[in-house]
All heavy atoms as an XYZ file, in Angstrom:
659
protein
N      29.965    -22.449     15.684
C      30.084    -21.423     16.691
C      29.666    -20.075     16.058
O      30.258    -19.666     15.067
C      31.514    -21.381     17.218
C      31.783    -20.286     18.180
S      32.794    -20.930     19.493
C      32.328    -19.906     20.780
N      28.713    -19.402     16.680
C      28.240    -18.141     16.124
C      29.340    -17.087     16.177
O      30.162    -17.037     17.101
C      27.086    -17.757     16.984
C      26.753    -18.921     17.818
C      27.947    -19.837     17.849
N      29.305    -16.173     15.239
C      30.248    -15.038     15.218
C      29.889    -14.035     16.268
O      28.722    -14.019     16.757
C      30.241    -14.435     13.830
O      29.004    -13.720     13.622
N      30.799    -13.162     16.630
C      30.467    -12.101     17.606
C      29.275    -11.238     17.151
O      28.460    -10.822     17.960
C      31.745    -11.274     17.709
C      32.817    -12.233     17.276
C      32.208    -13.134     16.269
N      29.159    -11.033     15.846
C      28.041    -10.227     15.329
C      26.732    -10.943     15.598
O      25.742    -10.331     16.061
C      28.232     -9.959     13.840
C      27.008     -9.294     13.261
C      29.487     -9.120     13.580
N      26.654    -12.252     15.335
C      25.473    -13.035     15.604
C      25.116    -13.039     17.083
O      23.956    -12.955     17.451
C      25.603    -14.438     15.049
C      25.514    -14.581     13.565
C      25.750    -16.037     13.149
C      24.184    -14.122     13.016
N      26.153    -13.148     17.911
C      25.907    -13.086     19.359
C      25.288    -11.733     19.790
O      24.393    -11.688     20.596
C      27.196    -13.354     20.128
C      27.645    -14.787     20.090
O      26.783    -15.677     19.988
N      28.896    -15.014     20.162
N      25.812    -10.696     19.181
C      25.281     -9.324     19.469
C      23.839     -9.219     19.009
O      22.999     -8.652     19.699
C      26.185     -8.281     18.839
C      25.739     -6.873     19.169
C      26.651     -5.795     18.502
O      27.557     -6.161     17.739
N      26.388     -4.565     18.772
N      23.576     -9.710     17.792
C      22.194     -9.663     17.286
C      21.255    -10.443     18.224
O      20.166     -9.964     18.542
C      22.148    -10.193     15.862
C      22.877     -9.268     14.903
C      20.712    -10.426     15.416
C      23.095     -9.799     13.520
N      21.688    -11.637     18.640
C      20.820    -12.444     19.513
C      20.556    -11.718     20.838
O      19.417    -11.719     21.299
C      21.513    -13.788     19.788
C      20.702    -14.732     20.666
C      21.370    -16.048     20.890
O      22.589    -16.169     20.671
O      20.656    -16.969     21.338
N      21.558    -11.103     21.384
C      21.395    -10.343     22.667
C      20.395     -9.170     22.420
O      19.536     -8.944     23.261
C      22.751     -9.799     23.107
C      22.665     -8.908     24.328
C      22.122     -9.642     25.559
O      22.290    -10.823     25.681
O      21.484     -8.949     26.396
N      20.565     -8.492     21.283
C      19.651     -7.375     21.019
C      18.187     -7.863     20.851
O      17.290     -7.278     21.400
C      20.118     -6.590     19.766
O      21.457     -6.167     19.968
C      19.197     -5.443     19.451
N      18.049     -8.994     20.142
C      16.728     -9.499     19.940
C      16.048     -9.924     21.247
O      14.859     -9.728     21.455
C      16.760    -10.672     18.944
C      17.092    -10.165     17.534
C      15.426    -11.501     18.955
C      17.383    -11.275     16.491
N      16.857    -10.479     22.135
C      16.313    -10.926     23.447
C      15.773     -9.719     24.256
O      14.961     -9.911     25.174
C      17.342    -11.694     24.246
O      18.342    -10.809     24.690
N      16.160     -8.527     23.950
C      15.704     -7.346     24.637
C      14.405     -6.805     24.044
O      13.769     -5.900     24.640
C      16.776     -6.277     24.609
C      18.023     -6.676     25.355
C      19.176     -5.665     25.217
O      18.962     -4.552     24.753
N      20.355     -6.069     25.643
N      14.009     -7.313     22.893
C      12.763     -6.877     22.261
C      11.565     -7.543     22.924
O      11.641     -8.594     23.518
C      12.765     -7.253     20.765
C      13.846     -6.631     19.917
C      13.817     -7.192     18.475
C      13.731     -5.093     19.861
N      10.447     -6.875     22.764
C       9.178     -7.510     23.234
C       8.809     -8.665     22.369
O       9.344     -8.836     21.251
C       8.029     -6.473     23.213
O       7.691     -6.176     21.877
N       7.915     -9.506     22.845
C       7.494    -10.659     22.038
C       6.887    -10.216     20.712
O       7.145    -10.795     19.663
C       6.462    -11.470     22.833
C       6.055    -12.746     22.099
C       5.124    -13.610     23.008
N       4.912    -14.889     22.423
C       3.907    -15.136     21.592
N       3.073    -14.189     21.274
N       3.744    -16.341     21.069
N       6.089     -9.152     20.775
C       5.473     -8.626     19.561
C       6.552     -8.152     18.567
O       6.460     -8.416     17.360
C       4.533     -7.508     19.902
C       3.720     -6.982     18.720
C       2.722     -5.947     19.191
C       1.892     -5.424     18.033
N       0.877     -4.478     18.463
N       7.550     -7.455     19.036
C       8.625     -7.014     18.190
C       9.429     -8.160     17.613
O       9.841     -8.163     16.428
C       9.542     -6.048     18.948
C       8.920     -4.729     19.276
C       9.760     -3.931     20.277
O      10.402     -4.480     21.159
O       9.797     -2.685     20.101
N       9.660     -9.208     18.433
C      10.364    -10.372     17.935
C       9.587    -11.079     16.834
O      10.159    -11.463     15.807
C      10.623    -11.332     19.076
C      11.685    -10.864     20.044
C      11.872    -11.807     21.244
O      11.303    -12.896     21.284
N      12.661    -11.383     22.191
N       8.282    -11.228     17.000
C       7.441    -11.817     15.972
C       7.451    -10.980     14.680
O       7.518    -11.532     13.573
C       6.023    -11.982     16.471
C       5.812    -13.094     17.570
C       4.420    -13.026     18.109
C       6.136    -14.433     16.982
N       7.367     -9.678     14.827
C       7.450     -8.781     13.671
C       8.776     -8.988     12.921
O       8.771     -9.081     11.698
C       7.326     -7.340     14.127
C       7.466     -6.351     12.969
C       6.446     -5.897     12.174
C       8.670     -5.760     12.526
N       6.974     -5.031     11.252
C       8.311     -4.903     11.440
C       9.987     -5.811     12.915
C       9.260     -4.184     10.746
C      10.944     -5.025     12.250
C      10.539     -4.260     11.153
N       9.841     -9.095     13.675
C      11.171     -9.292     13.071
C      11.239    -10.620     12.336
O      11.719    -10.691     11.181
C      12.262     -9.208     14.137
C      13.732     -9.384     13.678
C      14.061     -8.298     12.609
C      14.653     -9.293     14.865
N      10.728    -11.676     12.923
C      10.715    -12.970     12.264
C       9.927    -12.935     10.957
O      10.329    -13.469      9.944
C      10.142    -14.027     13.225
C      11.146    -14.328     14.327
C       9.811    -15.332     12.456
C      10.633    -15.192     15.469
N       8.776    -12.267     11.035
C       7.952    -12.134      9.828
C       8.689    -11.367      8.716
O       8.658    -11.742      7.565
C       6.608    -11.444     10.136
C       5.706    -12.326     10.959
C       4.473    -11.595     11.468
O       4.329    -10.376     11.203
O       3.655    -12.198     12.183
N       9.407    -10.306      9.097
C      10.138     -9.534      8.096
C      11.253    -10.360      7.520
O      11.479    -10.390      6.276
C      10.749     -8.249      8.757
C       9.785     -7.161      8.940
C       9.258     -6.651      7.650
C       9.675     -5.271      7.365
N       9.033     -4.671      6.226
N      11.989    -11.140      8.311
C      13.044    -12.004      7.863
C      12.523    -13.053      6.919
O      13.093    -13.312      5.868
C      13.820    -12.598      9.041
C      14.671    -11.692      9.874
C      15.188    -12.408     11.129
C      15.849    -11.177      9.049
N      11.403    -13.632      7.311
C      10.791    -14.691      6.453
C      10.375    -14.083      5.093
O      10.575    -14.708      4.069
C       9.626    -15.303      7.185
N       9.797    -12.903      5.167
C       9.399    -12.247      3.931
C      10.603    -11.988      3.019
O      10.540    -12.270      1.832
C       8.694    -10.898      4.251
C       8.381    -10.068      3.076
N       7.321    -10.373      2.238
C       8.952     -8.970      2.596
C       7.283     -9.499      1.245
N       8.298     -8.615      1.430
N      11.656    -11.484      3.595
C      12.861    -11.208      2.771
C      13.426    -12.520      2.214
O      13.877    -12.525      1.057
C      13.925    -10.469      3.592
C      13.582     -9.024      3.838
N      13.528     -8.092      2.863
C      13.243     -8.358      4.961
C      13.210     -6.904      3.350
N      12.998     -7.079      4.659
N      13.434    -13.555      3.010
C      13.957    -14.854      2.504
C      13.083    -15.353      1.394
O      13.578    -15.862      0.381
C      14.037    -15.837      3.662
C      15.155    -15.589      4.672
C      14.995    -16.536      5.855
C      16.521    -15.729      4.027
N      11.742    -15.318      1.620
C      10.813    -15.760      0.562
C      10.984    -14.943     -0.706
O      10.970    -15.466     -1.812
C       9.402    -15.728      1.051
C       8.968    -16.947      1.763
C       7.454    -16.939      2.019
N       7.256    -16.950      3.455
C       6.807    -15.958      4.167
N       6.468    -14.811      3.617
N       6.702    -16.039      5.462
N      11.087    -13.639     -0.545
C      11.190    -12.721     -1.669
C      12.429    -13.059     -2.476
O      12.408    -13.138     -3.715
C      11.233    -11.285     -1.161
C      11.198    -10.276     -2.318
C      11.139     -8.887     -1.798
O       9.990     -8.395     -1.465
O      12.197     -8.239     -1.660
N      13.546    -13.290     -1.798
C      14.783    -13.692     -2.468
C      14.654    -15.005     -3.158
O      15.149    -15.220     -4.293
N      13.979    -15.928     -2.515
C      13.772    -17.263     -3.093
C      12.877    -17.162     -4.327
O      13.141    -17.818     -5.331
C      13.115    -18.200     -2.072
O      12.805    -19.435     -2.610
N      11.876    -16.350     -4.270
C      10.980    -16.177     -5.411
C      11.730    -15.608     -6.570
O      11.603    -16.074     -7.682
C       9.742    -15.295     -5.029
C       8.826    -16.028     -4.111
C       9.013    -14.836     -6.299
C       7.697    -15.186     -3.530
N      12.501    -14.572     -6.338
C      13.248    -13.949     -7.405
C      14.239    -14.900     -8.000
O      14.475    -14.911     -9.237
C      13.998    -12.680     -6.871
C      13.035    -11.531     -6.570
C      13.796    -10.345     -6.030
C      12.830     -9.242     -5.680
N      13.527     -8.106     -5.078
N      14.848    -15.736     -7.205
C      15.861    -16.677     -7.693
C      15.170    -17.866     -8.399
O      15.727    -18.360     -9.373
C      16.679    -17.195     -6.492
C      17.840    -18.053     -6.868
C      18.719    -18.473     -5.666
N      17.901    -19.166     -4.665
C      17.649    -18.728     -3.427
N      18.083    -17.524     -3.045
N      16.939    -19.390     -2.586
N      14.063    -18.368     -7.897
C      13.453    -19.551     -8.428
C      12.542    -19.325     -9.649
O      12.348    -20.226    -10.456
C      12.624    -20.273     -7.352
C      13.520    -20.774     -6.210
O      14.744    -20.930     -6.442
O      12.974    -21.060     -5.128
N      11.975    -18.158     -9.745
C      11.056    -17.896    -10.873
C      11.831    -17.147    -11.960
O      12.258    -16.013    -11.781
C       9.864    -17.068    -10.412
C       8.895    -17.709     -9.449
C       7.805    -16.741     -9.084
C       8.291    -18.967    -10.081
N      11.950    -17.780    -13.141
C      12.676    -17.169    -14.225
C      12.013    -15.794    -14.648
O      12.654    -14.824    -14.845
C      12.649    -18.147    -15.343
C      11.691    -19.203    -14.950
C      11.408    -19.059    -13.502
N      10.679    -15.845    -14.800
C       9.992    -14.648    -15.221
C       8.608    -14.637    -14.631
O       7.736    -15.365    -15.030
C       9.854    -14.604    -16.751
C       9.496    -13.252    -17.293
C       9.613    -13.176    -18.801
O      10.648    -13.614    -19.354
O       8.675    -12.710    -19.429
N       8.393    -13.810    -13.565
C       7.113    -13.823    -12.912
C       6.002    -13.292    -13.848
O       6.287    -12.496    -14.727
C       7.282    -12.914    -11.722
C       8.492    -12.100    -11.981
C       9.308    -12.905    -12.988
N       4.800    -13.753    -13.575
C       3.654    -13.290    -14.387
C       3.443    -11.803    -14.030
O       3.982    -11.267    -13.043
C       2.429    -14.069    -14.061
O       1.963    -13.750    -12.719
N       2.656    -11.147    -14.824
C       2.376     -9.731    -14.588
C       1.739     -9.560    -13.233
O       2.107     -8.645    -12.507
C       1.397     -9.217    -15.676
O       2.044     -9.440    -16.950
C       1.123     -7.737    -15.503
N       0.798    -10.429    -12.878
C       0.128    -10.318    -11.582
C       1.117    -10.475    -10.429
O       1.114     -9.675     -9.496
C      -0.969    -11.410    -11.490
C      -1.692    -11.418    -10.160
C      -2.572    -10.390     -9.849
C      -1.482    -12.417     -9.241
C      -3.264    -10.380     -8.691
C      -2.143    -12.418     -8.035
C      -3.016    -11.423     -7.730
N       1.998    -11.493    -10.516
C       3.001    -11.662     -9.473
C       3.956    -10.465     -9.402
O       4.329    -10.032     -8.312
C       3.769    -12.975     -9.670
C       2.954    -14.209     -9.413
C       3.666    -15.467     -9.876
O       4.463    -15.404    -10.813
O       3.382    -16.518     -9.271
N       4.302     -9.982    -10.534
C       5.193     -8.840    -10.592
C       4.508     -7.613     -9.932
O       5.173     -6.874     -9.188
C       5.553     -8.516    -12.044
O       6.355     -7.372    -12.119
N       3.257     -7.438    -10.183
C       2.529     -6.328     -9.566
C       2.443     -6.499     -8.063
O       2.601     -5.527     -7.314
C       1.140     -6.189    -10.184
C       1.142     -5.725    -11.596
C      -0.217     -5.803    -12.250
O      -1.131     -6.491    -11.785
N      -0.374     -5.088    -13.376
N       2.227     -7.715     -7.619
C       2.133     -8.000     -6.190
C       3.475     -7.713     -5.502
O       3.512     -7.122     -4.419
C       1.741     -9.436     -5.927
C       0.265     -9.748     -6.080
C       0.026    -11.222     -5.847
C      -0.614     -8.939     -5.158
N       4.584     -8.134     -6.145
C       5.887     -7.885     -5.579
C       6.175     -6.339     -5.504
O       6.730     -5.876     -4.519
C       6.989     -8.603     -6.369
C       7.022    -10.092     -6.068
S       8.552    -10.804     -6.641
C       8.146    -11.334     -8.249
N       5.789     -5.680     -6.532
C       5.952     -4.202     -6.561
C       5.153     -3.566     -5.426
O       5.648     -2.657     -4.724
C       5.577     -3.618     -7.949
O       6.341     -4.210     -8.941
C       5.747     -2.105     -7.981
N       3.884     -3.975     -5.291
C       3.049     -3.444     -4.255
C       3.610     -3.747     -2.847
O       3.547     -2.880     -1.989
C       1.638     -4.008     -4.382
C       0.837     -3.457     -5.566
S      -0.764     -4.229     -5.725
C      -1.533     -3.930     -4.172
N       4.107     -4.937     -2.669
C       4.549     -5.357     -1.324
C       5.799     -4.527     -0.886
O       6.047     -4.417      0.305
C       4.891     -6.808     -1.279
O       6.054     -7.115     -2.027
N       6.528     -3.974     -1.855
C       7.680     -3.179     -1.465
C       7.402     -1.650     -1.478
O       8.286     -0.903     -1.171
C       8.856     -3.517     -2.386
O       8.549     -3.198     -3.718
N       6.187     -1.316     -1.834
C       5.765      0.104     -1.877
C       5.553      0.611     -0.470
O       4.747      0.134      0.278
C       4.522      0.270     -2.711
C       4.027      1.682     -2.824
O       4.801      2.617     -2.620
O       2.851      1.893     -3.078
N       6.267      1.722     -0.076
C       6.115      2.253      1.284
C       4.691      2.704      1.608
O       4.219      2.564      2.741
C       7.072      3.439      1.310
C       8.073      3.190      0.204
C       7.307      2.411     -0.817
N       3.978      3.238      0.639
C       2.614      3.646      0.868
C       1.695      2.472      1.166
O       0.839      2.531      2.046
C       2.092      4.442     -0.338
C       2.752      5.805     -0.477
C       2.120      6.562     -1.683
O       1.000      6.378     -2.034
O       2.924      7.426     -2.210
N       1.895      1.404      0.428
C       1.110      0.154      0.682
C       1.446     -0.365      2.078
O       0.546     -0.761      2.848
C       1.379     -0.882     -0.361
C       0.952     -0.429     -1.771
C       0.696     -2.219     -0.023
C      -0.543     -0.342     -1.997
N       2.719     -0.397      2.399
C       3.136     -0.869      3.715
C       2.527     -0.039      4.824
O       2.084     -0.553      5.830
C       4.655     -0.922      3.813
C       5.254     -1.973      2.936
C       6.790     -1.949      2.942
O       7.391     -1.057      3.585
N       7.407     -2.840      2.227
N       2.496      1.287      4.632
C       1.946      2.189      5.640
C       0.424      1.916      5.801
O      -0.082      1.912      6.931
C       2.163      3.616      5.269
N      -0.231      1.703      4.701
C      -1.698      1.423      4.766
C      -1.951      0.066      5.484
O      -2.897     -0.005      6.282
C      -2.277      1.359      3.326
C      -3.780      1.310      3.298
C      -4.471      2.529      3.941
O      -3.923      3.637      3.933
O      -5.577      2.334      4.494
N      -1.154     -0.943      5.154
C      -1.313     -2.208      5.810
C      -1.063     -2.081      7.322
O      -1.748     -2.690      8.144
C      -0.351     -3.250      5.243
C      -0.759     -3.717      3.820
C       0.341     -4.622      3.240
C      -2.114     -4.429      3.805
N      -0.117     -1.244      7.696
C       0.169     -1.000      9.116
C      -1.052     -0.340      9.825
O      -1.403     -0.745     10.904
C       1.403     -0.126      9.230
C       2.012     -0.068     10.611
C       3.288      0.718     10.561
C       4.095      0.452     11.823
N       5.391      1.106     11.797
N      -1.652      0.557      9.105
C      -2.860      1.234      9.660
C      -3.984      0.184      9.839
O      -4.674      0.204     10.870
C      -3.341      2.322      8.752
C      -2.529      3.583      8.753
C      -3.121      4.588      7.787
C      -2.180      5.732      7.548
N      -2.696      6.665      6.530
N      -4.164     -0.658      8.871
C      -5.195     -1.701      8.940
C      -4.932     -2.638     10.135
O      -5.850     -2.954     10.886
C      -5.263     -2.493      7.619
C      -5.820     -1.578      6.508
C      -6.129     -3.728      7.776
C      -5.718     -2.131      5.118
N      -3.643     -3.028     10.285
C      -3.288     -3.888     11.396
C      -3.574     -3.242     12.735
O      -4.063     -3.888     13.678
C      -1.830     -4.309     11.333
C      -1.591     -5.368     10.292
O      -2.490     -6.065      9.893
N      -0.347     -5.420      9.797
N      -3.344     -1.926     12.797
C      -3.625     -1.206     14.059
C      -5.086     -1.108     14.327
O      -5.532     -1.269     15.460
C      -2.990      0.195     13.976
C      -1.491      0.204     14.069
C      -0.910      1.589     13.761
O      -1.554      2.515     13.277
N       0.398      1.747     14.094
N      -5.883     -0.974     13.285
C      -7.332     -0.922     13.454
C      -7.881     -2.222     13.987
O      -8.854     -2.265     14.733
C      -8.018     -0.570     12.126
C      -7.831      0.830     11.667
C      -8.446      1.147     10.323
O      -9.360      0.374      9.894
O      -8.013      2.133      9.685
N      -7.289     -3.323     13.569
C      -7.752     -4.623     13.974
C      -7.021     -5.215     15.175
O      -7.250     -6.354     15.597
C      -7.737     -5.629     12.834
C      -8.772     -5.344     11.777
C      -8.541     -4.586     10.656
C     -10.072     -5.852     11.981
C      -9.486     -4.378      9.745
C     -11.057     -5.602     11.014
C     -10.778     -4.841      9.918
N      -6.115     -4.422     15.771
C      -5.328     -4.873     16.901
C      -6.217     -5.244     18.088
O      -5.848     -6.178     18.896
C      -4.319     -3.826     17.328
N      -7.377     -4.658     18.178
C      -8.281     -4.926     19.297
C      -8.673     -6.391     19.294
O      -8.890     -6.992     20.359
C      -9.516     -3.978     19.306
C     -10.325     -4.095     20.557
C     -10.387     -4.288     18.077
C      -9.643     -3.499     21.712
N      -8.766     -7.004     18.153
C      -9.139     -8.392     18.102
C      -8.120     -9.339     18.712
O      -8.413    -10.474     19.086
C      -9.423     -8.885     16.616
O      -8.232     -8.789     15.878
C     -10.536     -8.114     16.023
N      -6.899     -8.847     18.839
C      -5.838     -9.689     19.461
C      -6.069     -9.858     20.950
O      -5.574    -10.764     21.516
C      -4.433     -9.045     19.171
C      -4.074     -9.088     17.732
C      -2.710     -8.498     17.473
O      -1.988     -8.189     18.422
O      -2.405     -8.315     16.301
N      -6.827     -8.954     21.556
C      -7.046     -9.045     22.963
C      -8.445     -9.488     23.327
O      -8.796     -9.573     24.512
C      -6.718     -7.681     23.700
C      -5.249     -7.349     23.585
C      -7.581     -6.592     23.176
N      -9.287     -9.765     22.316
C     -10.653    -10.173     22.630
C     -10.852    -11.665     22.652
O     -11.968    -12.149     22.679
C     -11.646     -9.497     21.656
C     -11.477    -10.052     20.219
O     -10.692    -10.938     20.011
O     -12.246     -9.554     19.362
N      -9.772    -12.428     22.621
C      -9.882    -13.859     22.708
C     -10.047    -14.593     21.369
O     -10.178    -15.768     21.319
N     -10.062    -13.820     20.281
C     -10.244    -14.419     18.983
C      -8.964    -14.727     18.284
O      -8.928    -15.357     17.244
C     -11.080    -13.487     18.079
C     -12.496    -13.199     18.571
C     -13.167    -12.203     17.620
C     -13.296    -14.445     18.687
N      -7.834    -14.292     18.849
C      -6.550    -14.542     18.254
C      -6.248    -16.012     18.237
O      -6.445    -16.728     19.187
C      -5.468    -13.825     19.063
C      -4.103    -13.980     18.489
C      -3.028    -13.286     19.320
O      -3.282    -12.938     20.496
O      -1.914    -13.057     18.782
N      -5.773    -16.502     17.076
C      -5.429    -17.957     17.023
C      -4.054    -18.151     17.676
O      -3.216    -17.301     17.686
C      -5.338    -18.352     15.517
O      -4.375    -17.649     14.859
N      -3.925    -19.329     18.266
C      -2.726    -19.637     18.994
C      -1.997    -20.767     18.408
O      -2.391    -21.573     17.752
C      -3.047    -19.958     20.452
C      -3.637    -18.739     21.101
C      -3.868    -18.927     22.591
C      -4.522    -17.703     23.118
N      -4.492    -17.506     24.449
């Protein structure tokens, strides 16, 4: 049986748009994977360490957001995979 907090979260999520819900799922999956990577890998390689650092950098995230916005038009041109 879900806790009241989980019920409240579920209700809030149901009020989000489909796009916002997908974004949230992607963020949750990223955080879960990141935690799993940190837990499972005793010592990441330099390259992996750099990638993890970059992925958490706000400037990199902002740039990726801009790139996604630039390519958003492809989501409505019929080329989006389903």
